[in-house]
ROZA-611507 format. One record per residue: residue in three letters; x, y, z of N, C-alpha, C in turn. Coordinates in steps of 0.2 Angstrom, whole numbers, padded with zeros to 4 digits, always signed. Layout:
# residues N
ALAXYZXYZXYZ;...
This chain:
# residues 121
MET-0128-0082-0076-0122-0082-0078-0117-0079-0073;ALA-0111-0082-0073-0106-0079-0068-0104-0072-0070;VAL-0102-0069-0065-0099-0062-0065-0094-0061-0060;ARG-0088-0058-0063-0082-0056-0059-0084-0050-0055;LEU-0083-0052-0048-0085-0046-0043-0078-0042-0040;PHE-0074-0046-0038-0068-0043-0035-0062-0046-0037;PRO-0057-0043-0041-0050-0046-0043-0046-0046-0037;LEU-0042-0051-0037-0038-0053-0030-0031-0051-0032;ARG-0028-0050-0038-0022-0048-0039-0020-0042-0035;GLY-0014-0043-0031-0012-0038-0028-0016-0036-0021;VAL-0020-0039-0019-0025-0038-0013-0021-0042-0008;PRO-0021-0039-0002-0018-0042+0004-0022-0047+0007;ASP-0019-0052+0009-0023-0058+0012-0029-0057+0017;ASP-0027-0052+0021-0032-0051+0026-0038-0047+0023;GLU-0037-0043+0018-0043-0040+0014-0048-0045+0011;ALA-0044-0050+0007-0047-0055+0004-0051-0059+0008;ASN-0048-0061+0013-0052-0065+0019-0058-0061+0021;ASP-0057-0055+0023-0063-0050+0025-0069-0051+0019;ILE-0067-0050+0013-0072-0050+0008-0075-0056+0007;ARG-0071-0062+0008-0075-0069+0008-0080-0070+0014;GLU-0077-0068+0020-0082-0068+0025-0088-0064+0025;LEU-0087-0057+0022-0093-0053+0021-0097-0056+0017;LEU-0096-0059+0011-0100-0062+0006-0104-0068+0009;ALA-0100-0073+0013-0103-0078+0016-0108-0076+0022;ASP-0106-0071+0025-0111-0069+0031-0117-0067+0028;ASN-0117-0064+0021-0123-0061+0019-0127-0066+0013;HIS-0125-0073+0014-0127-0078+0010-0127-0076+0003;ILE-0121-0073+0001-0121-0072-0007-0116-0078-0009;GLU-0118-0082-0014-0115-0087-0017-0109-0085-0021;PHE-0103-0087-0020-0098-0085-0025-0092-0091-0025;TYR-0087-0090-0030-0082-0095-0031-0076-0091-0033;GLU-0070-0094-0032-0064-0091-0033-0060-0094-0039;THR-0056-0090-0042-0052-0092-0048-0045-0090-0045;SER-0040-0094-0046-0033-0093-0044-0029-0090-0049;ALA-0023-0088-0048-0018-0086-0054-0015-0091-0058;GLY-0016-0098-0055-0013-0103-0060-0007-0105-0057;ASN-0004-0110-0061+0003-0112-0060+0008-0107-0062;TRP+0006-0103-0067+0012-0098-0070+0010-0091-0068;ASN+0005-0090-0064+0003-0083-0061+0001-0079-0067;ILE-0003-0082-0073-0005-0078-0078-0013-0077-0078;SER-0016-0081-0075-0024-0081-0076-0026-0076-0070;MET-0032-0074-0071-0036-0069-0067-0038-0072-0060;PRO-0034-0071-0054-0037-0072-0048-0043-0067-0046;ALA-0048-0070-0045-0054-0066-0043-0059-0070-0039;ILE-0064-0066-0036-0070-0068-0033-0076-0067-0038;TRP-0079-0072-0040-0085-0072-0045-0092-0075-0042;LEU-0096-0071-0044-0103-0072-0041-0106-0078-0046;ARG-0109-0082-0043-0113-0087-0047-0119-0084-0050;ASP-0123-0080-0047-0129-0077-0049-0128-0070-0049;ASP-0129-0067-0055-0128-0060-0056-0134-0055-0053;SER-0139-0059-0050-0145-0055-0047-0142-0053-0040;GLN-0137-0055-0038-0134-0053-0031-0129-0047-0032;LEU-0128-0046-0038-0122-0042-0040-0122-0034-0036;GLN-0128-0031-0037-0129-0025-0034-0127-0025-0026;GLN-0130-0030-0023-0130-0030-0016-0123-0032-0014;ALA-0119-0036-0018-0113-0038-0016-0108-0031-0017;LYS-0109-0028-0023-0105-0022-0024-0106-0017-0018;THR-0112-0016-0016-0114-0011-0011-0110-0013-0004;LEU-0110-0020-0002-0107-0022+0003-0099-0021+0003;ILE-0096-0022-0002-0089-0022-0004-0088-0014-0003;GLY-0091-0010-0006-0090-0003-0007-0090+0000+0001;ASP-0095-0002+0005-0095+0000+0012-0089-0002+0015;TYR-0087-0009+0014-0082-0012+0018-0076-0008+0016;GLN-0074-0007+0009-0068-0003+0007-0068+0004+0010;ILE-0073+0007+0011-0073+0014+0014-0071+0013+0021;LYS-0073+0008+0025-0072+0007+0032-0064+0005+0032;ARG-0062+0001+0028-0055-0001+0028-0051+0005+0026;GLY-0052+0009+0022-0048+0015+0020-0047+0019+0026;VAL-0053+0021+0030-0052+0025+0036-0048+0021+0041;GLN-0049+0015+0042-0045+0011+0047-0038+0011+0045;GLN-0036+0010+0039-0029+0010+0037-0025+0017+0037;ARG-0029+0022+0036-0026+0029+0037-0026+0030+0045;GLU-0030+0028+0049-0029+0029+0056-0023+0025+0058;ILE-0022+0019+0056-0016+0015+0058-0010+0019+0056;TYR-0009+0022+0049-0004+0025+0047-0002+0031+0051;GLU-0008+0035+0053-0007+0041+0057-0004+0040+0064;GLN-0007+0034+0067-0003+0032+0073+0004+0030+0073;LEU+0006+0026+0067+0012+0025+0067+0017+0031+0066;LYS+0014+0036+0062+0017+0042+0060+0019+0046+0067;ARG+0014+0046+0071+0014+0050+0077+0019+0047+0082;GLU+0020+0040+0081+0024+0036+0086+0031+0035+0083;GLY+0032+0038+0076+0038+0037+0073+0040+0031+0071;LYS+0035+0027+0070+0037+0020+0067+0035+0018+0060;HIS+0033+0023+0056+0031+0022+0050+0038+0022+0045;ARG+0038+0018+0040+0044+0017+0036+0044+0023+0031;THR+0050+0026+0031+0052+0031+0026+0057+0029+0021;PHE+0057+0033+0016+0064+0031+0011+0070+0031+0015;TRP+0071+0036+0019+0078+0036+0024+0079+0030+0028;MET+0073+0028+0031+0074+0022+0035+0075+0016+0030;LEU+0072+0015+0024+0074+0010+0020+0081+0010+0018;LEU+0083+0016+0016+0090+0017+0014+0096+0014+0020;GLN+0094+0016+0026+0097+0014+0032+0097+0007+0032;GLU+0092+0003+0032+0091-0003+0032+0094-0007+0027;GLU+0094-0006+0020+0096-0009+0015+0099-0005+0010;PRO+0105-0002+0012+0108+0003+0007+0110+0000+0000;LEU+0113-0006+0000+0115-0008-0006+0110-0010-0011;LYS+0104-0013-0008+0098-0015-0012+0095-0008-0015;ILE+0094-0003-0011+0091+0004-0013+0096+0007-0018;ILE+0103+0007-0017+0107+0010-0023+0107+0006-0029;ALA+0106+0000-0028+0106-0005-0035+0100-0003-0038;TYR+0094-0002-0035+0088+0000-0038+0088+0006-0042;ILE+0091+0011-0038+0092+0018-0041+0097+0017-0047;GLY+0102+0013-0047+0107+0013-0053+0103+0009-0058;ILE+0099+0005-0057+0095+0001-0062+0091+0006-0066;VAL+0087+0011-0062+0082+0015-0065+0086+0021-0069;LEU+0092+0023-0066+0096+0027-0070+0098+0025-0077;ILE+0100+0018-0077+0103+0015-0083+0097+0015-0087;ILE+0091+0012-0085+0085+0012-0090+0084+0019-0092;LEU+0084+0024-0088+0082+0032-0091+0088+0034-0096;TYR+0094+0032-0095+0099+0033-0099+0098+0030-0106;PHE+0097+0024-0106+0097+0021-0113+0090+0022-0116;SER+0085+0024-0112+0078+0026-0115+0078+0033-0118;THR+0083+0037-0116+0083+0044-0118+0089+0045-0123;LYS+0094+0041-0123+0099+0042-0126+0098+0043-0134;PRO+0094+0039-0137+0093+0040-0144+0090+0047-0146;PHE+0086+0049-0142+0082+0056-0143+0087+0061-0142;ILE+0091+0061-0137+0096+0066-0136+0101+0067-0142;SER+0104+0061-0143+0109+0061-0149+0106+0062-0156;LEU+0099+0062-0157+0096+0064-0162+0096+0071-0164;GLY+0096+0075-0159+0097+0082-0160+0103+0085-0162;ARG+0108+0081-0161+0116+0083-0163+0117+0084-0171;
C-alpha cells in the first residue's frame, strides 16, 4: 500500500530535487503527486512499498539535519559579510509595499478587536 513520505508544499525546489535524488540513489521506489490545477491537492512524494518506509525516513532525516547545518552556515556567512536581508533593508528596497502590508495588518487588527473593545463601554 502506498504511504505519503514527504509533503512538497512550501518546499524549495532544490530540497525537493535532493530528496528525489536521495531516494533514487538508494533504490527506493516512489512517485509524486502535484498540487493540481487549482493548487488544492496534496503535493507529496509517496512510497509505493511501505516496507521501505523506515529506511526512507532515516535517509531523509539525516539529509535534513545536514541541510539545516548547511543553511545555518550560509546564513552566518551572509551575516558576517553584511549581505543578509533584514527588515530595514526590505523597507529601503520597497517602502510602499512594506507600509501597505503594515497598514493592512493594522486594519485587520482594528476590525478584529473593535467589537470587544466597544463591548466594555
